[in-house]
Every structure is written in structure tokens, then in C-alpha cells.
Residue frames as qw, qx, qy, qz and C-alpha x, y, z in Angstrom:
[[0.214, 0.195, 0.400, 0.870, 5.82, 3.81, -2.46],
 [0.186, 0.605, 0.459, -0.624, 3.43, 6.70, -2.53],
 [0.504, 0.667, 0.508, 0.209, 1.43, 7.77, -5.55],
 [0.438, 0.322, 0.142, 0.827, 2.75, 10.64, -7.67],
 [0.181, -0.738, -0.225, -0.610, 0.18, 13.07, -6.25],
 [0.693, -0.707, -0.133, 0.057, 1.54, 12.49, -2.74],
 [0.727, 0.231, -0.143, 0.630, 5.09, 13.54, -3.60],
 [0.073, 0.556, -0.146, 0.815, 4.54, 16.97, -2.01],
 [0.710, -0.597, -0.066, -0.369, 3.15, 15.49, 1.21],
 [0.181, -0.584, 0.747, -0.263, 5.38, 14.53, 4.14],
 [0.914, 0.028, -0.303, -0.269, 5.71, 10.76, 4.22],
 [0.322, -0.532, 0.767, -0.157, 7.26, 7.82, 6.00],
 [0.441, 0.143, -0.845, -0.267, 7.58, 4.11, 5.18],
 [0.815, -0.341, -0.125, -0.451, 5.10, 1.61, 6.60],
 [0.012, -0.399, 0.867, -0.298, 6.09, -0.78, 9.37],
 [0.468, -0.230, -0.845, -0.120, 4.61, -4.13, 10.35],
 [0.282, -0.475, -0.702, 0.450, 1.83, -3.55, 12.86],
 [0.034, 0.048, -0.028, -0.998, 1.06, 0.01, 11.72],
 [0.198, 0.631, 0.726, -0.188, -2.60, 0.86, 12.15],
 [0.124, -0.063, 0.341, 0.930, -3.51, 3.10, 9.23],
 [0.352, 0.638, 0.540, -0.421, -6.54, 5.00, 7.99],
 [0.423, 0.451, 0.500, 0.607, -7.43, 5.91, 4.42],
 [0.122, -0.733, -0.214, 0.634, -7.26, 9.67, 4.02],
 [0.478, 0.776, 0.255, 0.324, -7.80, 12.26, 1.29],
 [0.573, -0.348, -0.029, 0.742, -4.68, 14.43, 1.23],
 [0.216, 0.892, 0.181, -0.353, -6.24, 17.22, -0.88],
 [0.142, -0.551, 0.596, 0.567, -3.78, 16.47, -3.66],
 [0.639, 0.334, -0.396, -0.569, -6.15, 14.52, -5.87],
 [0.628, 0.114, -0.769, -0.042, -5.61, 11.13, -4.28],
 [0.777, -0.548, 0.078, -0.302, -6.26, 8.97, -1.27],
 [0.482, 0.426, -0.710, 0.289, -3.49, 7.37, 0.73],
 [0.732, -0.447, -0.496, 0.135, -2.81, 5.93, 4.14],
 [0.008, 0.660, -0.365, 0.656, -2.01, 7.88, 7.30],
 [0.421, -0.178, -0.783, 0.421, -1.44, 6.88, 10.90],
 [0.292, -0.807, -0.488, -0.161, -4.10, 8.22, 13.29],
 [0.531, -0.649, -0.150, 0.523, -1.46, 9.94, 15.42],
 [0.156, -0.507, 0.282, 0.799, -0.22, 12.05, 12.49],
 [0.588, 0.577, 0.556, -0.111, -2.91, 12.41, 9.83],
 [0.316, 0.894, -0.140, -0.286, -0.84, 14.84, 7.74],
 [0.133, -0.562, 0.779, 0.245, 1.92, 12.29, 7.03],
 [0.848, 0.274, -0.269, -0.365, 1.36, 9.79, 4.23],
 [0.619, -0.381, 0.686, 0.008, 2.44, 6.26, 5.10],
 [0.540, 0.543, -0.497, -0.409, 3.96, 4.72, 1.98],
 [0.877, -0.102, 0.454, -0.123, 3.69, 1.01, 1.27],
 [0.050, -0.441, 0.785, 0.432, 5.97, -1.17, -0.80],
 [0.736, 0.165, -0.405, -0.517, 4.41, -3.33, -3.50],
 [0.621, 0.034, -0.780, 0.072, 3.58, -6.68, -1.94],
 [0.106, -0.173, 0.610, -0.766, 2.69, -5.28, 1.50],
 [0.336, -0.387, -0.841, -0.176, -0.16, -7.28, 3.04],
 [0.220, -0.214, 0.248, -0.919, -3.01, -5.41, 4.77],
 [0.182, -0.430, -0.882, 0.066, -5.97, -6.39, 6.89],
 [0.200, -0.396, -0.115, -0.889, -8.92, -4.00, 7.02],
 [0.217, 0.000, 0.697, -0.684, -11.17, -3.67, 10.08],
 [0.616, 0.428, 0.480, -0.455, -14.27, -4.04, 7.88],
 [0.648, 0.421, 0.537, 0.338, -15.05, -4.88, 4.27],
 [0.284, -0.226, 0.217, 0.906, -13.48, -2.29, 1.98],
 [0.325, 0.795, 0.475, -0.193, -15.70, 0.43, 0.52],
 [0.340, -0.189, 0.377, 0.841, -14.81, 2.31, -2.64],
 [0.406, 0.512, -0.031, -0.756, -16.30, 4.56, -5.28],
 [0.796, 0.352, 0.493, -0.003, -17.95, 2.69, -8.15],
 [0.590, 0.044, 0.448, 0.670, -16.17, 2.76, -11.52],
 [0.220, 0.702, 0.441, 0.513, -18.37, 5.57, -12.85],
 [0.288, 0.149, -0.265, 0.908, -17.12, 8.06, -10.18],
 [0.404, -0.688, -0.410, -0.441, -20.45, 8.56, -8.46],
 [0.092, 0.340, -0.563, 0.748, -20.05, 10.39, -5.17],
 [0.665, -0.280, 0.091, -0.687, -23.52, 9.35, -3.98],
 [0.979, -0.071, -0.097, -0.163, -23.17, 5.59, -4.27],
 [0.131, -0.655, 0.743, -0.034, -20.39, 3.45, -2.93],
 [0.862, 0.155, -0.445, -0.185, -19.44, -0.14, -3.55],
 [0.623, -0.571, 0.503, -0.180, -18.48, -2.67, -0.89],
 [0.543, 0.427, -0.720, -0.067, -15.84, -5.29, -1.64],
 [0.888, -0.350, -0.140, -0.264, -16.43, -8.62, 0.11],
 [0.819, 0.063, -0.360, 0.442, -12.92, -8.86, 1.55],
 [0.395, -0.917, 0.052, 0.023, -10.95, -7.44, 4.44],
 [0.676, -0.396, 0.401, 0.475, -7.53, -8.60, 3.21],
 [0.574, 0.819, 0.022, 0.004, -5.55, -7.01, 0.38],
 [0.728, -0.181, 0.202, 0.630, -2.06, -6.77, -1.06],
 [0.081, 0.865, -0.061, -0.492, -0.67, -3.39, -2.08],
 [0.707, 0.266, 0.461, 0.466, 0.33, -3.20, -5.75],
 [0.053, 0.642, -0.165, -0.747, 1.52, -0.57, -8.19],
 [0.621, 0.450, 0.623, 0.154, -0.08, -0.68, -11.63],
 [0.442, 0.840, 0.239, 0.204, 0.31, 1.18, -14.93],
 [0.542, -0.618, 0.128, 0.555, 3.88, 2.21, -14.07],
 [0.471, 0.139, 0.481, 0.726, 4.48, 2.97, -17.76],
 [0.028, 0.764, 0.452, 0.461, 1.83, 5.73, -17.68],
 [0.292, -0.004, -0.351, 0.890, 3.08, 8.95, -16.08],
 [0.228, -0.064, 0.136, -0.962, 0.75, 11.31, -14.24],
 [0.708, -0.255, -0.430, -0.499, -1.80, 8.68, -13.38],
 [0.647, -0.519, 0.413, -0.377, -2.56, 6.84, -10.18],
 [0.517, 0.363, -0.775, -0.010, -0.44, 3.75, -9.62],
 [0.147, -0.196, 0.816, -0.524, -1.22, 2.74, -6.03],
 [0.708, -0.101, -0.402, -0.572, -3.74, -0.08, -5.88],
 [0.506, -0.272, 0.730, -0.370, -4.99, -2.94, -3.75],
 [0.512, 0.116, -0.767, -0.368, -5.37, -6.51, -5.00],
 [0.687, -0.250, 0.365, -0.576, -8.07, -8.56, -3.29],
 [0.511, -0.207, 0.834, -0.024, -8.17, -12.37, -2.89],
 [0.708, 0.483, 0.505, -0.102, -10.39, -12.80, -5.96],
 [0.586, 0.137, 0.401, 0.690, -7.82, -10.96, -8.13],
 [0.121, 0.906, 0.337, 0.224, -9.78, -7.70, -8.36],
 [0.493, -0.062, -0.110, 0.861, -7.53, -4.64, -8.36],
 [0.066, -0.915, -0.387, -0.090, -8.86, -1.31, -7.08],
 [0.354, 0.545, -0.181, 0.739, -6.98, 1.97, -7.17],
 [0.380, -0.341, -0.568, 0.645, -6.24, 3.27, -3.69],
 [0.040, 0.003, -0.046, -0.998, -7.50, 6.67, -4.88],
 [0.469, -0.293, -0.544, -0.632, -11.00, 5.15, -5.18],
 [0.442, -0.327, -0.772, 0.318, -11.23, 4.04, -1.53],
 [0.299, -0.835, -0.254, -0.386, -13.51, 6.02, 0.74],
 [0.122, 0.575, -0.489, 0.644, -11.87, 8.00, 3.51],
 [0.523, -0.479, 0.386, -0.590, -11.72, 6.74, 7.10],
 [0.962, -0.018, -0.234, -0.140, -11.22, 3.00, 6.56],
 [0.436, -0.714, 0.540, -0.093, -8.89, 1.33, 9.04],
 [0.904, 0.300, -0.303, 0.037, -6.21, -1.15, 8.03],
 [0.618, -0.665, 0.406, 0.102, -3.29, -2.89, 9.73],
 [0.455, 0.642, -0.607, -0.111, 0.01, -3.70, 8.03],
 [0.959, -0.219, 0.133, -0.123, 0.39, -7.46, 8.42],
 [0.806, -0.166, 0.365, 0.435, 3.54, -8.11, 6.46],
 [0.162, 0.810, -0.323, -0.462, 6.05, -6.23, 4.36],
 [0.883, 0.439, -0.158, -0.056, 7.38, -7.81, 1.17],
 [0.838, -0.298, 0.206, 0.408, 10.59, -9.79, 1.32],
 [0.161, 0.913, -0.280, -0.249, 13.51, -7.67, 0.19],
 [0.907, 0.338, -0.113, 0.226, 15.96, -9.21, -2.25],
 [0.615, -0.636, 0.181, 0.430, 19.44, -9.21, -0.81],
 [0.428, 0.867, -0.236, -0.094, 21.85, -7.16, -2.87],
 [0.860, 0.290, -0.297, 0.296, 25.18, -8.57, -3.97],
 [0.188, 0.596, -0.453, 0.635, 27.02, -6.27, -1.58],
 [0.598, -0.472, 0.327, -0.559, 25.05, -7.60, 1.40],
 [0.995, -0.032, -0.018, -0.098, 25.58, -11.25, 0.62],
 [0.127, -0.720, 0.682, 0.016, 28.88, -12.62, 1.85],
 [0.848, 0.216, -0.465, -0.138, 30.02, -15.84, 0.26],
 [0.739, -0.568, 0.351, -0.091, 31.05, -18.32, 2.89],
 [0.298, 0.625, -0.718, -0.077, 34.53, -19.66, 2.26],
 [0.907, -0.079, -0.402, -0.095, 34.88, -23.43, 2.41],
 [0.625, -0.705, 0.330, -0.067, 36.45, -24.72, 5.62],
 [0.337, 0.609, -0.718, -0.002, 39.98, -26.00, 5.33],
 [0.944, -0.168, -0.265, -0.099, 40.33, -29.69, 6.02],
 [0.251, -0.729, 0.601, -0.211, 42.62, -30.55, 8.89],
 [0.799, 0.180, -0.573, -0.041, 44.52, -33.83, 8.57]]
């Protein structure tokens, strides 16, 4: 998924092994882009696991542009929060200690790799019930 403010930006879904960079898309938010096409937002599904090249750096809660805050982890899981609140940022990262940081607060230029996509629930139309084998006498 991509945050609401990225809906007017070209996008593609993430794939395992994608090397991504945090990027400001000049739409009021930060997202991920692949280095080979920085104008295309790479959208993650909730539950996608990421590994950052270095400890993650973000803006502090009081929106200071001078100071930044370093998070002591390089692994995170993509989440969507506050889905019941329209016109607000939903894309976030959850770190191993349970801290959740909006993706929009990450500083630009941080490198991450998609480690794993979330398991997709099989729909009823995709699941075929196996018929029991007939017994041969």
C-alpha cells in the first residue's frame, strides 16, 4: 500500500530483494523508491519485513528540521495505522521494541532491502478441496 498522499505518484508493488531508498515525493510524504527509478513509489503491503543498511534516522516528534533522531534498529515491519482517520498518514514502520514511526517522518536517502512479503491468505476460489480417493476392493 502507498500512503494517501502518494496516490498521484506512479507506483509499483514491492518484491522480495528490492533495494529501496526513502524519498520525499513532494506530495507531503516520504515513501520508498528504487534507485533505478526514483520517481516511482514502491508500495509495501502491511507485514512486509525490511532490513535497513544503517540504523534508521527520523525527525523527532516535535517536527524539528535541525535535529534528527536515530533508532537503534536496522530491521522493521511495514504497518498501516490509523486507517479510520482519512487524510492522515497511515504508512509506518514497527521496530523490534514495538515502537511505531510514521514513514513520513523518516529522513530521505536511507537504504532498505525487502526481506519478506507477508503471507497472502488463499481465497476460497483458489483453494480446491481434494476429493477423497475411492477405495478399490
